[in-house]
C-alpha positions as CSV (number, residue, x, y, z in Angstrom):
1,M,-43.3,-32.7,47.2
2,A,-42.5,-36.1,48.8
3,E,-38.8,-35.6,48.1
4,E,-38.7,-32.3,50.0
5,A,-40.6,-33.8,53.0
6,E,-38.1,-36.6,53.3
7,G,-35.2,-34.2,53.6
8,G,-32.3,-35.8,51.8
9,T,-29.8,-34.1,49.6
10,F,-29.5,-34.8,45.9
11,W,-26.2,-36.6,46.5
12,I,-27.4,-39.1,49.1
13,K,-30.5,-39.9,47.0
14,T,-28.3,-40.5,44.0
15,L,-25.9,-42.6,46.1
16,A,-28.8,-44.7,47.4
17,K,-30.1,-45.3,43.8
18,G,-26.6,-46.2,42.6
19,V,-25.9,-48.5,45.5
20,S,-29.3,-50.3,45.1
21,T,-28.7,-50.6,41.4
22,V,-25.3,-52.1,41.9
23,G,-26.8,-54.3,44.7
24,G,-29.5,-55.6,42.3
25,L,-26.8,-56.4,39.7
26,L,-24.7,-58.1,42.3
27,A,-27.6,-60.1,43.6
28,S,-28.5,-61.2,40.1
29,I,-25.0,-62.3,39.2
30,T,-24.3,-64.1,42.5
31,G,-27.8,-65.7,42.3
32,I,-26.7,-67.3,39.1
33,F,-23.7,-68.8,40.9
34,V,-25.9,-69.9,43.8
35,L,-28.1,-71.7,41.2
36,I,-25.1,-73.9,40.3
37,S,-25.5,-76.0,43.5
38,L,-26.4,-79.5,44.6
39,S,-28.8,-78.4,47.3
40,A,-32.4,-77.7,46.5
41,K,-32.6,-74.9,49.1
42,C,-29.7,-73.1,47.4
43,V,-31.2,-73.5,44.0
44,A,-34.4,-72.0,45.3
45,M,-32.5,-69.1,46.9
46,G,-30.6,-68.6,43.7
47,I,-33.9,-68.2,41.8
48,F,-35.0,-65.8,44.6
49,M,-31.8,-63.7,44.3
50,V,-32.0,-63.4,40.5
51,G,-35.7,-62.4,40.8
52,A,-35.1,-60.0,43.6
53,G,-32.2,-58.4,41.7
54,I,-34.3,-57.9,38.6
55,C,-37.1,-56.4,40.8
56,V,-34.6,-54.0,42.3
57,L,-33.3,-53.0,38.9
58,M,-36.9,-52.4,37.7
59,L,-37.5,-50.1,40.7
60,E,-34.2,-48.2,40.7
61,A,-32.9,-48.3,37.1
62,T,-36.2,-47.9,35.3
63,M,-34.4,-46.5,32.2
64,C,-33.2,-50.1,31.5
65,F,-36.8,-51.2,31.1
66,M,-38.3,-48.4,29.0
67,F,-38.7,-50.7,26.0
68,L,-41.3,-52.7,28.0
69,D,-44.8,-51.5,28.4
70,I,-44.4,-51.6,32.2
71,G,-41.3,-49.4,32.1
72,K,-43.1,-46.1,31.8
73,W,-45.6,-47.1,34.5
74,L,-42.7,-48.1,36.8
75,D,-40.9,-44.8,36.1
76,S,-43.9,-42.8,37.3
77,K,-44.5,-45.0,40.4
78,S,-41.0,-45.7,41.6
79,D,-40.2,-42.1,42.7
80,K,-43.3,-42.0,44.8
81,I,-42.2,-44.8,47.1
82,R,-40.9,-43.3,50.3
83,S,-37.4,-44.0,51.6
84,W,-38.5,-45.8,54.7
85,Q,-40.6,-48.2,52.6
86,K,-37.5,-48.9,50.4
87,M,-35.4,-49.3,53.5
88,F,-37.7,-52.1,54.8
89,F,-37.9,-53.6,51.4
90,Y,-34.1,-53.9,51.0
91,F,-33.7,-55.1,54.6
92,L,-36.2,-57.9,54.0
93,L,-34.6,-58.8,50.7
94,C,-31.2,-59.4,52.3
95,L,-32.4,-61.9,54.9
96,P,-33.7,-65.1,53.1
97,A,-30.8,-66.2,51.0
98,P,-28.1,-66.3,53.7
99,V,-30.4,-67.8,56.3
100,V,-31.7,-70.6,54.0
101,C,-28.6,-71.4,51.9
102,G,-25.7,-70.1,53.9
103,S,-23.2,-70.1,51.1
104,T,-20.6,-67.4,50.6
105,T,-22.1,-66.2,47.3
106,S,-25.5,-65.8,48.9
107,Y,-23.9,-63.6,51.6
108,V,-22.1,-61.5,49.0
109,G,-25.3,-61.1,47.0
110,S,-27.4,-60.1,50.0
111,F,-24.7,-57.6,51.1
112,G,-25.7,-55.3,48.2
113,F,-29.2,-55.2,49.5
114,L,-28.0,-54.5,53.0
115,L,-25.9,-51.6,51.8
116,A,-28.9,-50.2,49.8
117,G,-31.1,-50.5,52.9
118,M,-28.5,-48.7,54.9
119,C,-28.3,-45.8,52.4
120,Y,-32.1,-45.5,52.5
121,M,-32.0,-45.6,56.3
122,V,-29.7,-42.5,56.2
123,L,-32.3,-40.9,53.9
124,T,-35.1,-41.9,56.4
125,I,-33.3,-40.5,59.4
126,G,-32.7,-37.2,57.6
127,P,-30.1,-34.5,58.0
128,K,-28.8,-33.4,61.4
129,G,-30.1,-30.1,62.7
130,S,-28.0,-26.9,62.9
131,A,-25.9,-26.3,65.9
132,P,-28.0,-23.5,67.4
133,A,-31.2,-25.6,67.0
134,Q,-29.5,-28.5,68.8
135,S,-28.2,-26.4,71.7
136,S,-31.6,-24.7,72.2
137,A,-33.3,-28.1,72.1
138,N,-31.2,-29.3,75.0
139,L,-31.5,-26.1,77.0
140,P,-34.3,-27.2,79.4
141,Y,-32.4,-30.3,80.3
142,T,-29.3,-28.4,81.2
143,R,-31.3,-26.1,83.5
144,Q,-32.7,-29.0,85.4
145,I,-29.2,-30.5,85.9
146,D,-27.9,-27.1,87.1
147,E,-30.8,-26.7,89.6
148,V,-30.2,-30.2,91.0
149,A,-26.5,-29.6,91.5
């Protein structure tokens, strides 16, 4: 029901899930490298990136966590989250690490979240209308322009 209302094709939904899963893995791996730092801010952001990556994997790749009690609950709840909510979630996840730490690995790890947010933004915007629907939608504006000229 909710999937039909959002209006994305199967392929873009699968792409968004795949990109966010890879983004979660990327953030977890680069978060480990950010942890190996002398700065306390970077260590804190490394912990944040690893935790955020695991949270993203729990939301998007729920089959990896089916052996836990929370896995079945997550599987039933994760598909009910709307694409615009996931978009904001991923855009918010990509901000803290590069802003606070500023290392190259924090930028690389946050880039995966940014790409996932962009995929969910495409899902939120939805498909483009058909050509006849678009031309009929602009018809009143063209009449006004013709009358003025």
